[in-house]
N, C-alpha and C positions, 0 to 999 in steps of 0.2 A: 245636529250637534245639541246635547242637553242643555238648558237654561243653567247657567249656576245659580246659587242661591245665597241670598243675604239673610243671615240669621241673627238674632239678637238673643243675648242671655242675660236673664234676671238672676244675679245673685243675690239669695233672701237670707236674712238673719234674723231671727226673732220677730218675722213677720214682714219685715222692712227691707226695701230693695237696699242693698250695700255694693261698694267697689273698694278694691283692694288695688296695692301695686306690689308685684311679685308674693302674692299670697300674704302679706302682711299690711298693717296700717291700714287696718278697713274701716271703711267710713258708711253710716248711715245716710242715704240721699234720697228717700223719697217711698213711694207707695207703688209697689210691684204691679196691681192690677191696673192703677191709672195709664203706666207706662207701657203696660203690655197693650190696652187697648188704643194708646195712641200710635203706637209700633204696626200694630194691623192695621188702622186707616189709612197709614201711610204707603202701606203695601209691601211690609215685610212678608219674607218668605214662610218663615219658621221662628217659632220659639223654644228656648230652653230655658228650663227654670231650674236651680240648683237651689237647694237648702244645705248651705256650706258649712252651717257645723253641723249638721246632724249625725255624720259618722266621727267625727271627733267627740262630740258629746254623749255617742251611744243610745241614740234616742230615736225615734221614727219618724219619718218627716210630716211636716204641718200639712196635712190632706185638705183643710178648712181653704188655706192660701191658693193650693191648686185649683181646688173646687170654682173658688172665684175668678182665679186667671181664667179657667177653662170657660165659665161662662161669657168671658169677653171678647175671644178670640177664636174665629174660624179659620184657622191655619194650622199645619201641622205644629202640634206642643209635644214636646218631651220633658220629661222630669227627672231629676236624680237628686241623691242626698240619703244618705240613709237606707238604701235599699239592700237589704241583706239575706233576703230570701225570696221566692217565686211568689209566695203570698204577699210579701210586701209590694210587688211588682204588680201583682193583681187588683191593688186595693187606689194603687195610684191611677191605674188605668181606668177602672171605675168612678174616680174622681172625676175623668174628663180628658187625661193626658192621652195621646195616642201611640206614643213611645215611651219607655223605660231608658234610664240614662244611669248603668252602673259603671262603677266607679273602684272604689279602695276595697268593698267587699268582695268583688269580683278577681283582686289580684289575690286575695286570702283565700280564695274559695270560687276557684274556676268554673265550676258545676253550675254554679249560678247562671253564668251565661247560656250553657246550653242547656239548662231546665227552662230558662225564660224562653230560649228560643222553640224549644219542643213545644211550651204550652201557649204560646203566644204569636209564634212565626218570627223568622228572622228579620223582616220589617219592621217590626215594634222594639227591636233590642239595639240602644246604641252603646258600646263601650267608648267609656270616657276615659283618657289617659292624661296623667298630670306628669310632666317630664320634666326633668333637669338637665342641664349640661352639666358634662364630669367629664375630669382625664379619663381616656380609653382605657380599659383594663381586658384582661381575660374574660372576665366575668360579663364586662360591659364593652364589647369591642367598638358599638358604636358612638360611644361617648353620650347616649343619653339615657338615663336612667328613670326607673318608673318610681314615684313619690306617691303616698296615698295620704290620708286622713287631712286633708286640706294643705298638703306640701309638707306634713310636718315628720313623715317617717320614710326615709329612702328603703327601697326593696332589695337593691342589689339585683334588679332583673332589667336588662337590657330593652329599650323601647320599641325597636324594631321587631326582634323576637316577640316581645308580648304582643302587638298589633297582628302578627301572622298569627300567633296562638288563637287570639281571640277571634280571627275571622274564622279558624278552623272549628272553633267551639261552638260558632253559629250567630256571630254577631253580623248585624246588617248594615252597620255604619259605625265610622271610629271618629271621635273628636278628639285632636290631638292639642291639649291643653300646653304651651310653652311656660314654665313657671319664670324662667330669664326674662321672658317678653311680656309678661303680665302687666296691665295695667301702665304700662311705660310709654303707649303711643307712638314707639319708636321703628315700627313696622314687624311682621310675623317673623317667626323663626323658619327661614325658608328653606335651609339645609334639611331641618327635620322634618318639615310637612314632605318635601319631596320625596326624601328615603323613605316613608311610611307608604306616600301614594304609589311609589314605585314597586312595595313590596307585598301589596295586596290588590285584590280587584272590588273590594267594596267601596261606597264612599268614603272619603276623608272631608272632616270638616277642619280647616285652620283655626286655631283659637290663643289668643293672646298676642296683643301688641298692637292691634288695628288702630292707627290715628287718623290717617287721611284714605280717600280713596283712592290714591293710587298704591297705597301700600295692601288695598283688594286687590288692585290690579295685578301686582306683582305675584303675591301668593296664589292667584288664581291660572296664572299663567305660568312662571319660572318655578312656583312652589308645585304646580298640578294637582291643587287642591279641588275639590268639588264644588265645594262652598266655603264662606269667611264667617266667622262668627264675630260679632262685634258687641261692643258695650257702651265703655267711654264717651265714643264719638256720638253716641245717640243720647246716654242719660245726663249728658252736659249740654245738649242742644248745640253742638259742634256742627253736626250735620244732620238732613235727613233723610231717612230711608232713599226717597224719592232723587232726591241728589245725588245719592251715591249711585243708584242705578242707571239715573241719563250718563253719568261720567263713563261706567262700566261699558254702556251700550255705545258711547260715542267712539269706544275703543275697540270695538268688536266682540267684547264679550257679551254670551246670550243671555240676557236677563228677562225676567217677567215683569214687563209693567204693568199697572193699574191706574184708573182713574179713583183719583183721592178727592176730587171735589173742591179743592183748595184753590 
């Protein structure tokens, strides 16, 4: 069985590490470069960097911060925020990222997924989906809607159908961000994660709501996720990566353990 991954998300605003609850009430909480190095040394499997206001501000991503983070970590590193063209994606990869993470622009221009996949390979293209729970309708039968621009703009697109379309266009992986669970630390959106995991054949990363190691266990088992993305648990020093992985391993979840020297 393939190892399950523990991934951390660095939401960056104006060059500083930030954290929100349900995509609002965003606060600056530190230096993303220092945190990236700390999590890497503690055995993190992968890092995701989001420039959270690049899309809504209609500006390019902060490549200098990307480069500084890439110099500190030697694990897979994906970057998103403000990537609107294949050329934007190329600049991020040249700055040191292994993967590009497309979101808002891909919903508005699905050809971005296909173009990036052709240019860099599916393994380098991650489709990130910001999803809000809504009453089911004919347009959104699953009851989960795609929202873009940092949770500001509902698109009338069903999340399950968008996940399947993204896979068909060439995305190699999906990040499923639950807006309802974001920053609450009350647990992942298990139903949403499972529905998407069962609808596609590519890896699914659960995001939003992780507050305890038990929450990761639940989404990796009942939610059928291939990886769990965490933020607050690490950013506020409530747990270490090592502690989380030991918890999962003791409950039969295959994870990659590393010697941290601590």
